[in-house]
C-alpha positions as CSV (number, residue, x, y, z in Angstrom):
1,M,1.2,-11.6,25.9
2,H,2.4,-14.9,27.1
3,L,6.2,-15.5,26.8
4,T,8.0,-18.8,27.2
5,K,10.8,-19.1,29.8
6,E,13.4,-18.8,27.0
7,E,11.6,-15.7,25.6
8,E,11.6,-14.2,29.0
9,K,15.3,-14.8,29.4
10,I,15.9,-13.1,26.0
11,M,13.8,-10.2,27.1
12,Q,15.9,-9.9,30.3
13,G,19.1,-9.6,28.3
14,E,20.5,-13.1,29.1
15,Y,21.3,-13.7,25.4
16,G,22.8,-10.3,24.7
17,L,21.7,-6.8,23.9
18,T,20.8,-7.4,20.2
19,L,18.3,-10.2,21.0
20,E,17.0,-8.2,24.0
21,K,16.2,-5.3,21.7
22,A,14.7,-7.6,19.1
23,M,12.4,-9.2,21.6
24,E,11.4,-5.8,22.9
25,I,10.3,-4.8,19.4
26,L,8.3,-8.0,18.9
27,V,6.6,-7.8,22.3
28,A,5.8,-4.1,21.9
29,L,4.1,-4.8,18.6
30,G,2.3,-7.8,20.2
31,D,1.0,-5.7,23.0
32,I,-0.2,-2.9,20.7
33,Y,-2.1,-5.3,18.4
34,G,-3.3,-7.7,21.1
35,A,-1.2,-10.8,20.3
36,D,-1.5,-13.7,22.7
37,E,2.0,-15.2,22.0
38,L,4.9,-15.4,19.6
39,I,4.8,-18.0,16.8
40,P,7.6,-19.6,14.9
41,I,8.2,-18.4,11.3
42,K,9.6,-20.2,8.3
43,S,11.6,-17.2,6.9
44,A,12.1,-13.5,7.0
45,Q,12.5,-10.8,4.4
46,V,14.1,-7.6,5.6
47,A,13.4,-4.1,4.2
48,G,15.6,-1.1,4.8
49,V,18.5,-2.0,2.4
50,S,19.0,0.8,-0.1
51,Y,21.3,3.5,1.2
52,K,19.0,6.0,-0.6
53,T,16.2,5.2,1.9
54,I,18.0,4.4,5.2
55,G,21.1,6.7,5.0
56,D,23.9,6.8,7.5
57,A,21.6,6.4,10.5
58,G,20.3,3.1,9.2
59,L,23.8,1.9,8.4
60,E,25.0,2.8,11.9
61,W,22.1,0.9,13.5
62,I,22.5,-2.3,11.5
63,S,26.3,-2.3,12.0
64,S,25.8,-2.1,15.8
65,L,23.8,-5.4,15.9
66,E,25.4,-8.8,16.8
67,G,24.4,-12.4,16.5
68,K,22.9,-14.5,13.7
69,V,19.4,-14.9,12.3
70,R,17.6,-18.1,13.3
71,V,15.6,-18.6,10.1
72,P,16.4,-18.2,6.4
73,S,16.4,-14.5,5.8
74,I,16.8,-12.3,2.7
75,L,17.0,-8.7,1.8
76,N,14.7,-6.2,-0.1
77,P,16.2,-4.5,-3.2
78,A,19.3,-2.4,-2.7
79,G,20.0,1.0,-4.3
80,M,22.2,-0.4,-7.1
81,D,23.2,-3.5,-8.9
82,L,25.9,-4.8,-6.6
83,E,28.2,-5.8,-9.5
84,K,27.3,-3.4,-12.3
85,W,26.7,-0.2,-10.3
86,S,29.0,1.9,-12.4
87,E,26.9,1.1,-15.5
88,M,23.9,2.7,-13.7
89,G,25.7,5.9,-13.0
90,I,26.0,5.3,-9.3
91,S,28.7,7.3,-7.5
92,Q,31.6,5.7,-5.7
93,N,30.6,7.1,-2.4
94,F,27.0,5.7,-2.7
95,A,28.4,2.3,-3.8
96,R,30.8,2.2,-0.8
97,K,28.0,3.0,1.7
98,Q,25.6,0.5,0.0
99,N,28.2,-2.3,0.2
100,E,28.8,-1.5,3.9
101,I,25.0,-2.0,4.5
102,I,25.1,-5.3,2.6
103,R,28.1,-6.5,4.7
104,A,26.4,-5.5,7.9
105,Y,23.4,-7.7,7.0
106,E,25.7,-10.5,5.9
107,N,27.4,-10.4,9.3
108,L,24.0,-11.2,10.8
109,G,23.7,-14.4,8.6
110,I,21.2,-12.9,6.2
111,R,21.5,-13.9,2.5
112,T,22.6,-10.9,0.5
113,E,20.4,-11.6,-2.5
114,C,18.3,-8.4,-2.7
115,T,14.9,-8.9,-4.2
116,C,11.2,-8.1,-3.8
117,T,10.3,-11.6,-5.2
118,P,11.9,-14.0,-2.6
119,Y,9.3,-16.7,-3.5
120,Y,11.2,-17.4,-6.7
121,L,14.4,-18.3,-4.8
122,K,15.6,-21.6,-3.5
123,G,15.0,-21.8,0.3
124,F,12.1,-19.3,0.3
125,H,9.3,-21.3,-1.3
126,L,6.1,-21.2,0.8
127,N,3.1,-23.4,1.3
128,M,-0.4,-22.4,2.2
129,G,-0.6,-21.7,5.9
130,D,3.2,-21.1,6.5
131,H,3.9,-18.2,8.8
132,V,6.6,-15.8,7.8
133,A,7.8,-12.2,8.5
134,W,8.2,-10.4,5.2
135,S,8.4,-6.7,4.8
136,E,8.3,-5.7,1.1
137,S,4.7,-4.7,0.2
138,S,4.4,-6.7,-3.0
139,A,6.1,-9.8,-1.5
140,V,3.7,-9.6,1.4
141,S,0.7,-9.4,-0.9
142,Y,2.0,-12.4,-3.0
143,A,2.7,-14.5,0.0
144,N,-0.7,-13.9,1.6
145,S,-2.8,-13.9,-1.5
146,V,-1.4,-16.0,-4.2
147,I,0.3,-18.6,-2.0
148,G,-2.0,-18.5,1.1
149,A,0.9,-18.1,3.5
150,R,0.6,-15.7,6.5
151,T,2.5,-12.5,7.1
152,N,1.8,-9.0,8.2
153,R,3.5,-6.1,6.4
154,E,6.5,-5.9,8.6
155,G,8.7,-2.8,8.9
156,G,12.5,-3.3,8.5
157,P,13.2,-3.4,12.3
158,S,10.4,-5.8,13.1
159,A,11.3,-8.2,10.2
160,L,14.9,-8.1,11.3
161,S,13.8,-8.7,14.9
162,A,11.7,-11.7,13.8
163,A,14.6,-13.1,11.8
164,L,16.9,-12.8,14.9
165,I,14.4,-14.4,17.2
166,G,12.9,-16.9,14.7
167,K,9.4,-15.8,15.7
168,T,6.8,-13.1,15.3
169,A,3.8,-11.8,17.2
170,N,0.6,-13.7,16.6
171,Y,-1.7,-10.9,15.3
172,G,-3.1,-9.5,12.1
173,F,-3.0,-11.7,9.1
174,H,-1.6,-14.6,11.1
175,L,-5.2,-15.1,12.4
176,D,-8.1,-16.6,10.5
177,E,-10.6,-13.9,11.4
178,N,-8.5,-11.1,9.9
179,R,-8.2,-12.9,6.5
180,V,-11.9,-12.8,5.7
181,P,-12.9,-10.5,2.8
182,S,-14.5,-7.2,3.9
183,V,-15.4,-5.8,0.5
184,S,-16.2,-7.3,-2.9
185,V,-15.0,-5.9,-6.2
186,N,-16.6,-6.7,-9.5
187,V,-14.5,-5.9,-12.5
188,E,-16.5,-5.3,-15.7
189,S,-13.7,-5.8,-18.2
190,D,-11.6,-8.6,-19.6
191,L,-8.0,-8.1,-18.6
192,K,-4.6,-9.0,-19.8
193,G,-1.0,-8.2,-19.0
194,S,-0.5,-4.7,-17.6
195,D,-4.3,-4.3,-17.2
196,Y,-3.9,-6.0,-13.9
197,G,-1.4,-3.4,-12.6
198,A,-3.8,-0.7,-13.8
199,L,-6.7,-2.4,-12.0
200,G,-4.6,-2.6,-8.8
201,Y,-3.7,1.0,-9.0
202,V,-7.4,2.0,-9.2
203,A,-8.5,-0.6,-6.6
204,G,-5.9,0.3,-4.0
205,K,-7.1,3.9,-3.9
206,L,-10.7,2.7,-3.3
207,I,-10.0,-0.2,-0.9
208,S,-7.3,1.3,1.3
209,N,-6.2,-1.4,3.8
210,R,-9.2,-3.7,3.6
211,V,-9.3,-7.3,2.3
212,P,-11.0,-7.4,-1.1
213,L,-12.6,-10.3,-2.9
214,F,-12.4,-9.9,-6.6
215,F,-14.8,-11.3,-9.2
216,L,-13.1,-11.3,-12.6
217,S,-14.3,-12.3,-16.0
218,S,-10.8,-13.3,-17.1
219,K,-8.5,-15.8,-15.3
220,P,-5.2,-14.2,-14.2
221,E,-1.9,-16.0,-14.2
222,P,0.5,-15.8,-11.2
223,D,2.4,-12.9,-12.9
224,D,-0.9,-11.0,-13.3
225,L,-1.7,-11.6,-9.6
226,K,1.8,-10.3,-8.7
227,S,1.1,-7.1,-10.6
228,L,-2.4,-6.7,-9.2
229,G,-1.2,-7.1,-5.6
230,A,1.9,-4.9,-6.0
231,A,-0.1,-2.0,-7.3
232,M,-2.8,-2.3,-4.6
233,A,-0.1,-2.3,-1.9
234,A,1.4,0.9,-3.4
235,S,-1.7,3.0,-4.2
236,G,-3.5,1.7,-1.1
237,S,-2.2,-0.5,1.8
238,V,-3.7,-3.9,0.7
239,A,-1.7,-6.8,2.1
240,L,-4.1,-9.6,1.3
241,Y,-6.7,-10.1,-1.4
242,H,-8.7,-13.0,-2.8
243,V,-9.9,-13.7,-6.3
244,D,-13.0,-15.9,-6.7
245,G,-12.1,-19.3,-8.2
246,V,-8.4,-18.4,-8.4
247,T,-6.5,-17.8,-5.2
248,P,-6.1,-20.8,-2.9
249,E,-7.5,-19.7,0.4
250,I,-10.9,-18.5,-0.6
251,G,-12.2,-22.0,-1.3
252,H,-11.4,-23.1,2.3
253,M,-13.2,-20.1,4.0
254,H,-16.6,-19.9,5.6
255,F,-17.8,-16.3,5.4
256,E,-20.8,-14.1,4.6
257,M,-20.5,-12.0,1.5
258,P,-19.3,-8.5,2.4
259,D,-22.0,-5.8,2.6
260,E,-20.0,-3.4,0.5
261,N,-19.5,-4.0,-3.2
262,I,-17.3,-1.9,-5.5
263,T,-17.6,-2.0,-9.3
264,I,-14.6,-1.1,-11.4
265,E,-15.4,-0.4,-15.1
266,K,-13.2,-0.7,-18.2
267,E,-13.1,3.1,-18.5
268,Q,-11.5,3.4,-15.0
269,I,-8.7,1.0,-16.0
270,Q,-8.2,2.7,-19.4
271,E,-7.8,6.0,-17.6
272,V,-4.6,4.8,-16.0
273,Y,-3.1,4.5,-19.4
274,D,-4.7,7.7,-20.8
275,S,-3.7,9.9,-17.8
276,T,-0.1,10.0,-19.1
277,S,-0.7,9.5,-22.9
278,E,0.8,12.9,-23.6
279,L,4.2,11.5,-22.5
280,R,4.2,8.9,-25.4
281,S,7.6,9.0,-27.1
282,R,8.9,11.6,-24.6
283,C,10.4,9.2,-22.0
284,D,14.2,9.0,-21.9
285,I,14.2,5.7,-20.0
286,V,12.0,2.6,-19.8
287,A,12.0,0.3,-16.8
288,I,10.4,-3.2,-16.4
289,G,10.5,-5.4,-13.3
290,C,8.7,-3.9,-10.4
291,P,8.3,-6.4,-8.7
292,H,11.3,-8.3,-10.1
293,C,10.7,-10.2,-13.2
294,S,9.7,-13.9,-13.2
295,P,11.3,-16.4,-15.6
296,G,8.2,-16.2,-17.8
297,E,8.4,-12.4,-17.9
298,L,12.0,-12.6,-19.0
299,E,11.1,-14.9,-21.8
300,E,8.3,-12.5,-22.9
301,I,10.7,-9.6,-22.9
302,A,13.3,-11.5,-24.9
303,D,10.7,-12.4,-27.5
304,L,9.7,-8.7,-27.8
305,L,13.3,-7.5,-28.1
306,E,14.4,-10.1,-30.7
307,G,16.0,-8.4,-33.7
308,R,15.8,-4.9,-32.1
309,R,18.6,-2.5,-31.3
310,L,17.4,0.0,-28.8
311,K,18.1,3.7,-28.9
312,K,16.8,4.5,-25.3
313,E,17.9,3.2,-21.9
314,L,15.9,0.1,-21.0
315,W,16.3,-1.5,-17.6
316,I,15.0,-5.0,-16.8
317,C,15.1,-5.6,-13.0
318,V,15.3,-9.1,-11.7
319,S,16.8,-11.1,-8.8
320,R,20.3,-12.3,-9.3
321,E,19.4,-15.9,-8.7
322,V,16.8,-15.8,-11.5
323,A,19.1,-14.0,-13.8
324,E,21.9,-16.5,-13.3
325,R,19.5,-19.5,-13.6
326,Y,18.2,-18.1,-17.0
327,S,21.4,-16.5,-18.2
328,H,20.8,-17.6,-21.8
329,I,17.6,-15.5,-21.8
330,V,19.5,-12.6,-20.2
331,D,22.0,-12.7,-23.0
332,M,19.3,-12.6,-25.6
333,I,17.7,-9.5,-23.9
334,E,21.1,-7.7,-23.6
335,E,21.8,-8.2,-27.3
336,S,19.3,-5.5,-27.9
337,G,21.2,-3.0,-25.8
338,A,18.8,-3.4,-22.8
339,K,20.4,-3.7,-19.4
340,V,19.4,-6.5,-17.0
341,M,19.9,-5.1,-13.5
342,C,20.0,-7.3,-10.4
343,D,19.7,-6.5,-6.7
344,T,17.8,-3.2,-7.3
345,C,14.9,-1.5,-8.9
346,M,14.0,1.8,-10.4
347,V,12.1,2.9,-7.3
348,V,14.9,2.5,-4.7
349,S,17.9,3.4,-6.9
350,P,19.2,7.0,-7.1
351,A,20.2,6.2,-10.7
352,S,16.6,6.9,-11.7
353,E,17.0,10.5,-10.8
354,N,19.4,11.0,-13.7
355,Y,16.4,10.9,-16.1
356,E,13.3,13.1,-16.7
357,C,10.6,10.7,-17.7
358,M,10.2,6.9,-17.2
359,A,7.9,4.5,-19.0
360,V,6.8,1.6,-16.8
361,N,4.4,-1.3,-17.0
362,S,4.0,-1.6,-13.3
363,G,1.2,0.0,-11.2
364,K,3.6,0.0,-8.2
365,A,6.3,1.8,-10.1
366,F,3.8,4.2,-11.6
367,N,2.6,5.1,-8.1
368,Y,6.1,5.5,-6.5
369,V,8.4,6.9,-9.2
370,P,7.1,10.5,-9.3
371,G,7.4,10.9,-5.6
372,M,10.5,8.8,-4.7
373,C,12.5,9.4,-7.9
374,R,11.2,12.9,-8.8
375,L,10.6,12.2,-12.5
376,K,7.5,11.9,-14.6
377,A,6.1,8.4,-15.2
378,R,4.1,7.0,-18.1
379,Y,2.0,3.9,-17.6
380,A,2.0,1.5,-20.6
381,S,1.7,-2.1,-21.5
382,I,4.9,-4.2,-21.8
383,E,4.6,-4.0,-25.6
384,E,4.3,-0.2,-25.5
385,C,7.2,0.0,-23.2
386,I,9.4,-1.9,-25.7
387,E,8.2,0.4,-28.4
388,E,9.0,3.5,-26.2
389,A,12.6,2.2,-25.9
390,G,12.7,2.5,-29.7
391,D,14.7,0.8,-32.4
392,S,17.7,2.3,-34.0
393,N,17.5,0.2,-37.1
């Protein structure tokens, strides 16, 4: 892999140990995947934030680093709401460790908003063709597929290394030839709302890490595409997908139709709902916002909760910037007794483990909650989730 003179100096330690190690990580990945050079990136999103997932070893490593990131950089969700952690049932010891992690990242110049939807935040908007180094699976999917930007699914160390250097290795989804669809998917059902998450849950298991081209009979909105991609990234390893007539990149490509075609029928999507129908009315918590809610989703939730007073725990997960920007909607939601949680989500927070059964409208959460949080999960539409939370009136 070709390195510039400055990159060689960094590799030789002339700019300090932290940048030397960061360059070593990027060059090693480039060598493994056959990259020809490093390319500049517009921004980075760093995973490995929740103390639940990285523990003391991760905290020690991050705290040992020096210097500042060279591009706008932001964090993946933490293990708690950084302000309302006590309301979640988080212990003081966990909160102390989590805050130490946040401060360690802040010392590196990383913005300490913790979110899986950085594309909603000021300073992280992307255009088609922009190169970035993002690490959270749903954010990677959205950037690649819905926006047409370019990123591989970075691990925490590689995303942080790219942030510190301001570049990433030129391989994978940064290259045109790797963005061409390799399997087509025909969906024989009209879809709405959480159906897209159910479709993604089914499709991810069938597609694995390939690039699918979907043919849909209904036209998805951006929030639907977010749910579709997040679920496929969780149940499979899909980091890029195309939807005929919808996603921006497919109209600019020249390619032959894939040889393999998959058909997904209505019954397969319905089975995602039916597979946990026995848990109806038995869940002791409901969680919405995986990935973090958009402004439009917050408005929909507020409308569904209007006039209700809930009898079960209901978490709405959202980035802090979006919550502050739409504080009037947050106030309306919380009048019902629901809790709007920032900085975290039900998957990476240990607070989820205080419950036995969780209702979710997210294919991503449905895939991860049983294993990562050790509780049962019920898949339901957003309307059914609100009904599950109950009404004390």
